[in-house]
N, C-alpha and C positions, 0 to 999 in steps of 0.2 A: 504493499499500499505505500505508494509514493517513496520509494527508496532513494531516488535521485533528487528529490525535492530539497531545495535550499530555503529553509523557512526563516531566512534573515539573520540567523545566528550562526550560519556556516556549519551546522551540525547535521541537518536534514532528518528531523524528527519523524516526518512523514505522515503525521497525523493532522498537519495544518494547525500545529500548536500555536505558532505566532499569529496566524489569522484569527484563532479564539480570543488571544490576549488583546489584539488590536480591536476586535468587535466588543470586548468587554470594556475597553478604555473608552470606546466611542459611547457606549451605553451610559457610562459614568458621566461623561462630558455633557451628553444631551440631558440626562436627568437633572443634573446640576444647573443647566441653562434653563430649564423649566421651573426652577424653584423661584 
């Protein structure tokens, strides 16, 4: 599952870990902007 993927850390976790982190940060930013 995505062995050759470069998830932004140069490690290649393959699970889209960096993408999940980015989405989580975006949710925090959007939530904070709505407060």
